[in-house]
C-alpha positions as CSV (number, residue, x, y, z in Angstrom):
1,X,107.4,14.5,86.0
2,X,104.1,15.5,84.5
3,X,101.3,13.0,84.4
4,X,97.9,12.7,82.6
5,X,95.1,10.7,84.2
6,X,92.1,9.3,82.3
7,X,88.6,9.0,83.5
8,X,89.3,5.6,85.1
9,X,92.2,7.0,87.1
10,X,95.0,5.5,85.0
11,X,98.0,7.7,84.7
12,X,100.8,8.0,82.2
13,X,103.9,10.1,82.2
14,X,103.8,12.8,79.4
15,X,106.8,14.9,80.5
16,X,109.6,12.9,81.9
17,X,111.9,15.8,82.8
18,X,112.0,16.5,86.6
19,X,111.0,20.1,86.9
20,X,108.5,22.1,88.9
21,X,105.3,22.2,86.9
22,X,102.1,24.1,87.8
23,X,98.7,25.4,86.8
24,X,98.0,23.2,83.7
25,X,95.2,24.3,81.4
26,X,93.9,22.4,78.4
27,X,93.5,24.4,75.1
28,X,89.9,24.6,73.9
29,X,90.6,21.9,71.2
30,X,92.2,19.6,73.9
31,X,95.4,19.2,71.9
32,X,97.7,21.4,74.0
33,X,98.3,22.2,77.6
34,X,99.6,25.5,78.9
35,X,101.5,25.2,82.1
36,X,104.1,27.0,84.2
37,X,107.6,25.7,84.6
38,X,109.7,27.0,87.5
39,X,113.5,26.9,87.6
40,X,115.7,28.8,90.0
41,X,114.1,32.2,90.6
42,X,112.0,32.4,87.5
43,X,108.7,30.9,86.3
44,X,107.6,30.9,82.7
45,X,104.6,29.7,80.6
46,X,105.2,26.7,78.4
47,X,103.0,24.8,75.9
48,X,102.9,21.0,75.8
49,X,101.7,19.5,72.5
50,X,100.0,16.3,73.5
51,X,100.2,14.5,70.1
52,X,103.9,15.1,69.5
53,X,105.0,15.2,73.2
54,X,106.9,18.4,72.7
55,X,107.2,21.1,75.4
56,X,108.0,24.6,74.2
57,X,108.7,27.8,76.2
58,X,106.3,30.7,75.5
59,X,107.4,33.5,77.8
60,X,110.9,34.8,78.2
61,X,110.6,38.2,79.9
62,X,110.1,38.9,83.6
63,X,110.8,36.6,86.5
64,X,107.2,35.5,87.1
65,X,104.9,34.4,84.3
66,X,102.1,32.3,85.7
67,X,98.6,31.0,85.7
68,X,98.0,30.9,81.9
69,X,94.5,30.7,80.5
70,X,93.6,30.1,76.9
71,X,91.6,32.5,74.9
72,X,88.3,31.0,73.7
73,X,89.6,30.4,70.2
74,X,92.9,28.9,71.5
75,X,95.0,31.4,69.6
76,X,96.3,33.3,72.7
77,X,97.2,32.9,76.3
78,X,96.4,35.3,79.1
79,X,98.8,35.1,82.0
80,X,100.0,37.2,85.0
81,X,103.5,38.6,84.9
82,X,105.7,40.9,86.9
83,X,107.3,42.3,83.7
84,X,105.2,45.5,83.8
85,X,106.6,47.0,87.0
86,X,105.8,47.0,90.7
87,X,102.5,45.1,90.4
88,X,101.7,41.8,88.6
89,X,99.5,42.5,85.6
90,X,97.7,40.5,82.9
91,X,99.3,40.0,79.5
92,X,98.1,38.5,76.3
93,X,100.4,36.5,73.9
94,X,99.8,34.5,70.7
95,X,100.2,30.8,71.5
96,X,102.1,30.3,68.2
97,X,104.7,33.0,69.2
98,X,103.8,35.0,66.1
99,X,104.0,38.2,68.2
100,X,105.1,39.5,71.5
101,X,103.1,39.6,74.7
102,X,101.1,42.8,75.1
103,X,99.6,44.3,78.3
104,X,96.0,43.3,78.8
105,X,95.1,44.6,82.2
106,X,96.5,46.4,85.2
107,X,94.9,47.7,88.4
108,X,96.4,50.6,90.2
109,X,98.2,49.5,93.5
110,X,96.9,45.9,93.2
111,X,98.5,42.6,92.0
112,X,96.4,40.6,89.6
113,X,96.8,36.9,90.5
114,X,94.9,35.3,87.6
115,X,92.5,36.1,84.8
116,X,90.7,34.8,81.8
117,X,88.6,36.0,78.9
118,X,84.9,35.3,78.5
119,X,83.7,33.2,75.5
120,X,83.1,36.3,73.3
121,X,86.6,37.6,74.1
122,X,85.2,41.0,75.1
123,X,85.5,40.8,78.9
124,X,88.3,39.7,81.3
125,X,87.5,38.2,84.6
126,X,90.3,38.4,87.2
127,X,91.3,38.1,90.8
128,X,93.2,40.6,92.9
129,X,94.6,40.0,96.4
130,X,95.6,36.8,98.3
131,X,94.4,35.1,101.4
132,X,92.1,37.4,103.4
133,X,92.0,40.0,100.6
134,X,91.2,38.1,97.4
135,X,88.4,39.5,95.3
136,X,86.9,38.6,91.8
137,X,86.3,41.4,89.3
138,X,85.5,41.8,85.6
139,X,86.1,44.5,83.0
140,X,85.1,45.0,79.5
141,X,87.8,45.3,76.9
142,X,85.6,47.4,74.6
143,X,82.9,50.0,75.3
144,X,82.5,50.2,79.1
145,X,85.9,49.4,80.4
146,X,85.2,50.2,84.1
147,X,86.2,47.6,86.6
148,X,83.2,46.0,88.4
149,X,83.1,43.5,91.3
150,X,81.7,40.0,91.0
151,X,82.7,39.1,94.6
152,X,84.5,41.7,96.6
153,X,84.0,41.2,100.3
154,X,86.0,40.9,103.5
155,X,86.3,37.1,102.8
156,X,88.7,35.4,100.4
157,X,87.2,34.8,96.9
158,X,89.3,33.0,94.3
159,X,89.2,30.4,91.5
160,X,86.5,31.9,89.4
161,X,85.3,30.1,86.2
162,X,82.5,30.5,83.8
163,X,79.5,28.2,83.4
164,X,79.5,26.1,80.2
165,X,77.0,28.5,78.5
166,X,79.3,31.5,79.4
167,X,76.6,33.4,81.3
């Protein structure tokens, strides 16, 4: 089941189906939740409409589509997927399914584990590696597209997020 909790800690069931849910993310307008649903050997990104209570599958290709993040305008989702080949890469897909997913970012010889766009939509912040090797990077999508470190050390860095002012 999937539950929502309010500020007082009261919970209510919003998805009654017994499935494996993970990585929920509210849309910028707070009306939808992107989440991953796992079944058997595959994981896909789904969108839950809070008002209507509907749950609709977004991704259909690849065995692993995970850790979705909304674009700042709420029109697209960024997610990691294995559909591109040997490494997991970042993909971008319209949330309304008006177009297919398109490759957003890949890093040679490294899996990308999660990523999101900055408020202006011009930069992607992402994590490579797992426990013991995880690092946080960013790359512009226009002009200077070189990959630069935010936190790349011998320690494990993960779960990056932007401050409310986007700086």
